[in-house]
C-alpha positions in Angstrom: 48.9 29.6 37.9 51.9 27.6 36.8 51.6 25.8 33.5 51.7 22.1 34.1 54.4 20.4 32.0 55.0 16.8 31.0 57.8 16.7 33.6 55.3 17.6 36.3 53.1 14.7 35.2 56.0 12.3 35.2 57.2 13.4 38.7 53.7 13.1 40.2 53.1 9.7 38.6 56.5 8.4 39.6 57.5 7.5 36.0 59.8 8.9 33.4 59.0 11.7 30.9 59.4 9.2 28.1 56.8 6.9 29.6 54.3 9.8 29.9 55.1 10.8 26.3 54.4 7.3 25.1 51.1 7.3 27.0 50.0 10.6 25.5 50.7 9.3 22.0 49.1 5.9 22.7 52.3 4.1 22.2 51.7 1.7 25.1 54.0 -1.1 24.2 54.6 -3.2 27.3 53.2 -0.5 29.6 51.2 -2.1 32.4 47.6 -1.3 33.1 48.6 0.0 36.5 51.0 2.5 35.0 48.5 3.6 32.4 45.8 4.2 35.1 48.3 6.1 37.3 49.3 8.4 34.5 45.7 9.0 33.4 44.7 9.8 37.0 47.6 12.3 37.4 46.8 14.0 34.0 43.2 14.5 35.2 44.2 15.7 38.6 46.7 18.2 37.3 44.4 19.2 34.3 47.4 18.7 32.0 46.9 19.6 28.3 49.8 18.7 26.0 50.4 21.7 23.6 50.1 21.1 19.9 53.6 22.5 19.4 55.1 20.2 22.0 53.3 17.2 20.5 54.5 18.1 17.1 58.1 18.3 18.3 57.9 14.8 19.8 56.0 13.0 17.1 56.4 15.3 14.0 52.6 15.4 13.9 50.1 17.9 15.2 47.2 15.5 14.9 45.2 18.4 13.3 43.5 18.4 9.9 42.2 21.5 8.2 39.0 21.5 6.2 37.8 24.4 4.1 34.3 24.4 2.5 32.9 26.9 0.0 29.6 27.5 1.8 29.0 26.3 5.3 25.3 27.0 5.1 24.8 24.4 2.5 23.7 21.0 3.8 26.3 19.4 1.5 29.0 21.0 3.6 27.6 19.5 6.8 27.4 16.0 5.4 30.8 16.3 3.8 32.3 17.3 7.1 30.5 14.5 8.9 32.1 12.0 6.5 35.5 13.5 7.1 35.1 13.5 10.9 33.9 9.8 10.9 37.2 8.7 9.5 39.6 11.1 11.3 38.1 11.3 14.8 38.6 7.7 15.8 42.3 8.2 14.9 42.5 11.0 17.4 42.7 13.8 14.8 41.3 17.2 15.6 39.4 18.5 12.5 39.4 22.3 12.1 36.6 23.5 9.8 36.7 26.9 8.1 34.2 28.6 5.7 35.6 30.3 2.5 32.1 31.8 1.8 32.9 31.2 -1.9 35.6 33.9 -1.8 39.1 33.4 -3.0 40.4 35.9 -0.5 38.7 34.3 2.4 39.9 30.9 1.3 43.5 32.1 1.0 43.3 33.6 4.5 41.8 30.5 5.9 44.5 28.2 4.4 47.2 30.5 5.9 45.5 30.3 9.4 45.4 26.6 9.2 49.0 26.3 8.1 49.9 28.5 11.1 48.4 25.8 13.3 50.9 23.3 11.7 48.1 21.0 10.4 49.1 17.6 9.1 46.9 17.8 6.1 44.2 19.8 4.3 40.9 18.9 2.6 39.5 21.7 0.5 36.4 22.4 -1.6 38.2 24.8 -3.8 37.0 28.3 -4.7 39.9 29.2 -7.1 40.2 27.9 -10.6 44.0 27.5 -11.1 46.4 25.3 -9.2 49.0 28.0 -8.9 46.8 29.5 -6.2 47.4 26.4 -4.0 51.1 25.9 -4.8 52.1 27.5 -1.5 50.4 24.6 0.4 52.7 22.1 -1.4 55.6 24.5 -0.7 54.8 24.2 3.0 55.1 20.4 2.6 51.4 19.9 3.6 49.5 17.1 1.7 46.0 18.0 0.6 43.0 16.7 -1.2 40.3 18.5 -3.1 36.6 17.5 -3.0 33.5 18.2 -5.0 34.8 21.1 -7.2 37.2 21.2 -10.1 40.6 22.9 -10.4 41.4 23.0 -14.2 45.1 22.2 -14.0 45.2 20.2 -10.8 48.3 17.8 -10.9 47.5 14.1 -11.0 49.4 13.5 -7.8 46.9 15.7 -5.8 44.0 13.5 -4.7 40.5 14.5 -5.5 37.0 13.2 -4.8 34.1 14.3 -7.0 30.6 13.2 -8.3 30.1 12.1 -11.9 28.4 15.4 -12.6 28.7 15.5 -16.3 27.7 11.9 -16.9 24.7 12.1 -14.5 23.5 15.2 -16.2 23.7 13.7 -19.6 21.8 10.7 -18.4 19.0 12.8 -16.9 18.8 15.0 -20.0 18.4 11.9 -22.2 15.7 10.6 -19.8 13.8 13.9 -20.1 13.8 13.7 -23.9 12.6 10.1 -23.8 9.7 11.3 -21.5 8.7 13.8 -24.2 10.1 17.0 -22.7 10.7 19.6 -25.4 12.4 22.3 -23.4 14.7 22.4 -20.4 15.1 25.3 -17.9 18.2 25.0 -15.7 18.1 26.8 -12.4 21.7 27.6 -11.4 23.7 29.8 -9.0 27.4 29.6 -10.0 29.4 32.1 -7.9 32.8 30.4 -8.5 34.5 29.0 -11.6 35.2 25.7 -9.8 31.5 25.0 -9.2 30.2 21.5 -9.7 27.3 23.1 -11.5 29.5 23.9 -14.5 29.9 20.3 -15.7 26.2 19.8 -14.9 25.3 22.7 -17.2 27.6 21.3 -19.9 26.0 17.8 -19.6 22.5 19.0 -20.0 23.5 21.5 -22.8 25.3 18.8 -24.8 22.3 16.4 -24.9 19.8 19.2 -25.5 21.8 20.7 -28.5 22.4 17.2 -29.9 18.6 16.7 -29.9 17.7 20.2 -31.0 15.9 20.9 -27.7 15.8 24.5 -26.4 17.7 24.9 -23.1 17.7 28.0 -20.9 20.1 28.6 -18.0 18.7 30.9 -15.4 21.4 32.0 -13.0 19.5 33.1 -9.8 22.5 34.5 -7.9 21.5 37.6 -5.9 17.9 37.4 -7.2 14.6 37.1 -5.4 12.2 34.2 -5.7 9.8 36.7 -7.4 12.5 37.3 -10.1 13.0 33.6 -10.5 9.2 33.1 -11.0 9.1 35.8 -13.6 12.0 34.2 -15.5 10.3 30.8 -15.5 7.0 32.4 -16.6 8.8 33.8 -19.7 10.0 30.4 -20.8 7.1 28.1 -19.8 4.8 27.6 -22.8 1.3 26.1 -22.9 0.8 22.5 -23.8 1.5 20.5 -25.9 5.2 21.6 -25.4 6.4 19.9 -22.3 8.9 21.9 -20.2 11.2 20.5 -17.5 12.7 22.6 -14.7 16.1 21.3 -13.5 17.5 22.6 -10.2 21.3 22.2 -10.3 21.9 21.9 -6.5 19.9 21.1 -3.4 19.5 24.7 -1.9 18.1 25.9 -5.3 15.3 23.4 -5.1 13.7 25.5 -2.3 13.8 28.5 -4.5 12.5 26.6 -7.5 9.5 25.2 -5.5 8.7 28.7 -4.2 8.6 30.0 -7.8 6.4 27.1 -8.9 4.0 27.9 -6.1 3.9 31.6 -7.0 3.1 30.7 -10.6 0.3 28.3 -9.4 1.9 25.5 -11.4 1.7 21.8 -10.5 4.1 19.1 -11.3 4.2 17.0 -13.4 0.9 18.2 -14.9 2.0 21.7 -15.8 5.7 21.4 -15.6 8.3 18.7 -15.0 10.7 19.0 -12.1 14.0 17.4 -11.2 17.0 18.4 -9.1 20.4 17.5 -7.9 20.2 16.9 -4.1 22.4 16.1 -1.1 19.7 15.4 1.4 16.7 13.1 1.0 14.0 15.6 2.2 12.5 16.0 -1.3 10.8 12.6 -1.1 8.3 14.3 1.2 7.3 17.0 -1.3 4.2 16.1 -3.3 4.5 12.5 -4.2 8.2 12.7 -4.3 10.6 14.7 -6.5 12.8 12.9 -9.1 16.3 13.4 -8.0 20.0 13.1 -8.9 21.3 12.4 -5.5 25.0 13.0 -4.5 26.5 11.3 -1.5 28.6 14.0 0.3 29.0 11.8 3.4 30.8 9.2 1.3 32.7 11.9 -0.5 34.0 13.1 2.8 34.9 9.6 4.0 36.9 9.0 0.8 38.6 12.4 0.9 39.8 11.7 4.5 41.1 8.3 3.5 43.0 9.7 0.6 44.6 12.3 2.8 45.6 9.7 5.4 47.4 7.9 2.6 49.4 11.0 1.8 50.2 11.7 5.4 51.3 8.1 5.9 53.6 8.4 2.9 55.1 11.5 4.6 55.2 13.6 1.5 52.5 15.6 -0.3 53.4 14.4 -3.9 52.3 10.8 -3.5 50.3 9.6 -6.5 46.7 9.5 -5.4 44.0 8.1 -7.7 41.0 10.3 -8.3 37.8 9.0 -6.8 34.4 9.5 -8.4 31.3 8.8 -6.3 28.4 8.1 -8.7 25.2 10.1 -8.2 22.1 8.0 -7.7 18.9 8.4 -9.7 16.1 8.6 -7.2 12.7 8.1 -8.8 9.7 10.2 -7.8 6.5 11.5 -9.4 7.5 15.0 -10.6 8.3 14.1 -14.2 
C-alpha cells in the first residue's frame, strides 16, 4: 500500500500543504471550523499518520519525551511516571518509558535508544554516580532533569527533583529516641550508589551516633525473608531495651513485615516499626504503620514542569532551581 503523505491529505481536502501542517501542529490561527473538520475527516479516511521525523523537520520538535526509571517494578516508578504523564500528555507529548533495572549498562543503552528517537527531553532516575556518564546527553543538545536519586557532581544548571531524605530521616531518628527507643535496625537494599537510601542511612546514623544509640544497617539485597528474619533475631534484645525497625523504602516494608511475622513479634509491643513509603497501603496493616511518606506523583509533575522550562528555553544549560518535595510524617500505631 502507498504511504499516505501530507500532500495527499492536502489534495483530498482541497487545501494547501501549509494549512494541513498548521492543523497537525494545532496552529489554527484564523482557520475556519469548516476547514478543520474537512482536514480531520480526510486524515481519518486516509488513515494518515505524520511521521516523527517529518514533524521534527517542520517544527524542530518530535513531541516525544524519554523517561528512564531505575526499577519499573517499584510502585514509586508507576506513580512518578503518572505525575510526568499528567503534565506532558495534555500538551500532546508522547512519553516513552524505559527501565534501567538499576544497571548502568542498561541505562546507557536506554538513553541511546531514546536519543535515536530524537526526543525533545529526558527525565531520568539515575543509576550512575558521576555526571561524566551523562555528558553525552548534553552533547546531543537534549535537556534533561534528574529525579529522586543523587549524582554527586551534577551541575547546578541541570534540574533535579528530590525528597528531603536526610532531613526526614534525622527527624524520625530524633522522634524514635524521644519515644525511648535504644537501638535502631535499618532494613536497606542499596544496589546503586545514587540510591535515595544513602542519605536516609546517613540521617539515621548521624542522630544515633550523636545520642550514643546502637544502629545496625541490614542490607537485604539478594537475601531471602528467612535470612532477614535471622538478622533481626540477632539484634533484637529482650525488654527493657526498646528496638525500632526502620524500612528504608516501600518494597522493603513487605519483607520486613514477613520477617516480623516469622519471628512471632508484634508491634509496637515487641518491636517498633516505621518505614519510608510511596503508597498509602500501610494504613491498613494492624492499626496503621508510622510512615515517612514520599510523594512520587508530585515529584513527577515537578520534573516534567522543569523539563518543559528547559525545552522552552531551547537550550539544555538553562539554570533550573532544584526542587525538594518534603516527605510527610504519617502517624500510625506501630511505635
